[in-house]
N, C-alpha and C positions, 0 to 999 in steps of 0.2 A: 442827509446821510451817506457815507458811499458802502459800494456794495463794496465787498471784500469777495473777489476772484476763491475760486474751491478750490483748492489743492489736498489734493490726495495723500495718504499716507508715504512714508519713501520705500517703506516695504511695499506696499503692493503698486508704487508704482515699475518700483523692479522685476515683481510676478509678472505684470502687463508687458512689457518690454520683454523676458525672459517666451511670455507664451505668444508676442505679436513672435519673434525673431523662430521659435521651434516649428510654429505652428505655416511660418509664411517656405518654411524646406518643407517640412510635411507636407504643406498641401499640394505646393509645388510636384514634386518629385512623386504624388502619390498620382494627381492627375496622369502626371507621365507614362504612369506606367498601367495605368487603363489606357490611356489612346493604343499601348501595342498589346494590348489584351493579357495584359501581366494575371498569374495569380493575386487574392489578394491584396488587390496593388494601393490602396492608401493603409495598407499596414506594414504592406513590405516597404513601402516606399515612402512613410514616414522613418520608418525602422532606419533604412541606409540612409536617407534621403540625412534626416537630421546623426547619425553616426558619422557619415564621411564628411556632411558641412564643416561641423566642429573638428575632425578631422584631421583636413586637410587646411580650415582655415581658426588656426587655431587661434585667431582673436575674437574669435564670434565666440566660444567657449563657454565662460563669463554669462552669455546670455540665452546658454541653451538652459530648456531644463521645462517642467508640467508642476506647478506647484497642489501642493495637497488638498489648498483650498477648492482645488479645481476640477480635479484627479475625485474625488470624495461621490461629490454630485454626480461623474461621471459612469463611475463604479454602481452609487446609487438604479440609474437609470437601467443600467445592466442587469441589475438583480433585477428590476420589474422586468426587463425585456425575458429572462430567462425564467420565471415564474411564469410568465402567459405562457408559457408554454405545457406547462401541468395542467394536463385536463385529464377527465373523466378516464379517457380512456388511456393515460399513464395506470392510474392506480389498475387498472387490465393486465397491462401490462406487465408490474414491479416482482409480482413473483418470480415470473418470465428470466427477471437478470439476475435471479442468482447465482446461477453459476455464477458469469460474466463478474459479478462482484467478489465471490470469496475467490477467483482467480486472479483479480486485479491486487485484493488486499495481499492474497499470497505473496505475490512479487515481487508486490509493495515490500515487503519482509524479506525475501529476497536479495533484491538488489541492493536493499539498504544494507545487508549484510556483506556484498560483496564488494562495496564503493566502502565501507567502513577498514574490512581488511585491504583491500589495494593501496591507501591512503596511512595505516596504520603500518604495515609490515613493509610494504615497497616501499612505500617513499617517504616514511618515519615520522607522518606527522602527529601529532598529540592525539591522543586519546577524543577529549569536548572539541575540540578543532576536527578531528575525522569523521564524527558523527554528526557532526550541524556540516561539513558538506558533502555529505555521502545522503544525509535524506533526503527523499524523491518527492520532494513539495512541502505545499508549509513554508514560504523561503520567507515570509514575515514575522512570522515566527524565533523563524531558524538566525532572522538578521537581529531582530530585540534581545534573542537569547547569546547572542555572540557576544555580543555590546558591553556584558555582563559578566561573562565567561571565558573567553581569548582574549590575547591580548593583538589584536589581526583581526578584526571581524570585517576589515574591507575584504578577504583572503574568504570568505564566508560567503560574502555578497557574490566578486565574483565568479563564485563559483557555481551557483546558480541563478545569475543572469546570462554566464556561460549558455545553459541547462534551455534558458528559455529566448532565447538569441535561434542554439538549433532548432529550437521546433519552434518557434513560429518561421522558419526557415524552410525546414524538412515538407513541414506537412504542405504546405500550400504546391513544391516541388511532387509531392509523390499523387495530387488530388492530377498533377497532369498523366504524372508516369501513369500510373492507374486508371484511371477514368479516360484520358484523354484532355484533347486540346479542345473537345465540346463539350465539357463539363466546367472548364475554367470559363467560356462566355458565357454560359448560362449561370452560370455563379454571378460575373459580375453584369449578364442583363439583368437578374432579380434583385440585385443591392440597385441600381439603375429604376426601376419599375415599383420597390415602394413605395407605400404610398407616400406624400410629404406633410410634414407637420404643419401645413400650412393648408393643408386637408382636409385637418382631422377638427370636428368638429368641439368646440373649449370647453365641451363635462369631459370628452375621452385626456384632454392634457392633465384636466385638472385631475382627474384621476388617478392619471401614469404619476406628477407628483405628486400626489397623497399617498401612493399604495411604497413611493419610496421615501418620503421624509417618515411620514407614520412608521414603515418595519425599520427604518433606524433606529427611533429615539425607543419601541418597543424593544429592540434587544439587548441596546445596552444597557437599560433601564434594566434586561434581566441578565445582566450580564456573558450575554452569547458572545462566543468565539466569531473575528470580522464582523460584526454589526452592520457597517457599511454592504456591505455582502448581502450574508446570510437575514440577514433581517428585511431588507426589499422582496428576494426570493421568496420570503416564506411570508408574507402578508400577500405577496402577489398569487401567489400560489394557493392558498386561502380563500381570495376572492376569484378566479380564474377557476378554480372546481369546483366554487359554491354556483357561478354563476353570475356574480356581482359584479362579474367586467369582462369586457373581451377587446383586448388592446392589440394591434398590431404592430408588427413593427414599421421603424419613423425611419425616414431613409438620410436625414438630414442628422439622426440621432447615432446610426449605426455608425456611418464615416465618422461622426465625431470623438465615437469611443475610439475607433480605429488611429484615429490621428492624437490621443492624447497617449492612451499603450505604449504602440507604436512610436510617438515621439521622445516618449519617457526614456523611456528603454534605450534607445540611438542617443539621447543626450548624456546617464549614464558613461554609458561605452562611450563617448568622444572622448572622456574623462577620465577614463584608465589610462594612468599612467604605465604602459605597454614595460617598460625598460625593464621596470623596478617590476613586474610581477610575470615575467616572460614565464620563469620553472614555476608558478600556482597556475600562469593559461593552459600550459602542458595537460600540469594534470589534473584542470577541471576538462579541459576535452579528456582526455583520456577517461577520468570517472563518467561522465558524460554518454562517450559511446557505449562502456558499461552500461550502463543504464537502459537506454533506447536498444539497445541490442537484446537484454533481457524480457522489456514489453515487445518489444518487436515479435517474439520469437512468441508469447507469448497471445500478445492477440492476432497471429499468423493461423494457430491452437484452435482459439475461439473461435475464431472468422470460421475454418473451414468445418471443428465437430459443428455447429450451432446453424451455418447456412449467411450469417450474420453478413455486410456489406464489411470492407477490412477496411475498413479510412475510420465508418460510426464508429468501430468498435479501436481504431489506434485511438478517436479525441479523446475514446473514454478515461485507457487507459495511457497512453504517455503523459509525464511531469508537467508538462508546458505552461504550469501556472492556473489557474483557474479560470483569472480573468479571458486572460490571452487566447486559452483555448476554447472558452464556450463561445468569446467572440469567433472563433476562426468555425464551428459550428453553425451561429448565424450568418455568413458571411456563405458559408457553402452549403446552406440548407438543412443541414443534416437536424439527426436527431436529437433539439438541445437539452431536453429532458434525461434523458440517455445518457448524455454526457456529466451534465451535469450533476445527479446523481453518485454517479462514479467519483467526482470530482469531489464533490461536497463532503460523502463516507472519510475519502484517504487523507482529504484534511482535515477532517474530526479525528480521526484515529493516530495520524502524526500530531494533533495540537494535543491529545492528552498524554500519547507516549514517548514526545520529543522532551520534554522537560527531567521528567521522572531518568530516562537513559540518563542524557546529561548531565542530572547530579549523581550519578549511582558511577561514575568515569573520573571519579576524585576530584577533586582543587584546582580550583582555577589555574592553570600552567600559564607561562609565558611560549608561545610559540616559536617552532624553530622553523628552522630555514626549510626549504624543499632543497631538496639531494638535486644536486646538479651533475648531469651524467657528462 
């Protein structure tokens, strides 16, 4: 009998090729930034390496991207690591976070109103387009709704992408500015000194995988929003609070998460047709600066009033994407539980409020072009 060669499905071959090209650019750029002592080297390197590589060498653009089937397990693992930061000491501190939580919620409401007013009155956007573009966070939910409610859903994607990228870029630079080059060097040393996956007992590896998978399955069965993140976070939190598990941060996985998330954003940026979106891009930058300015003022006020570290509060407040910001907290060694708690509450609030807001803003409309100055 002749043994037939094993052939992968064409879609899987395409996905693997995109992963290989994307990760080659991301890893090379991240390693280079690590050598020169840049902050968050693999996250920044993967984003800019893939973005600039695709923008400058246009023939490789079709070969850039991180497939959802690869991205989801990375998020599952990230959720387990986030949950591992919640322990008994976190419960003792939760009541102390009420002031920062209320401030963050109030700021979120204010910046959404400011962004909406700017896009509606100054730029002439349709109501639904304006609210979907101005909401500070919940980008996954906003993009799903945009496909159903507005003609140009890619504009909503652009606004959220610009906000995430600006947070990506500004937060590591803020670390250097606020805490100096020594803090950056220490964060890179901490990344290198995290235990390797090859040094972990088999039982801990199995626990890591089981918490991620079981959390996702249970959250999906219970119809919890964002089950691939909130499920593993919840399951891991339960096990660590009860003392049933104690998982460390794994060097290879933290690097992999940076490559997957940063490379995915960079790949999307590389494919944005800047000529067609020039007017929207300007509006996206303006809205993002309005949003971040308001959060910056709130962060400064809370840090001054409570004596908390500015960057810890900033990471808890800034709407840069739940995955991305908690990953930055992991990289820099900040209080991940504090950061994740605030972002999770904001995502849940937006998840509940955004559909009701969008539905109250009238029927589906054809989005107008942005005004040209």
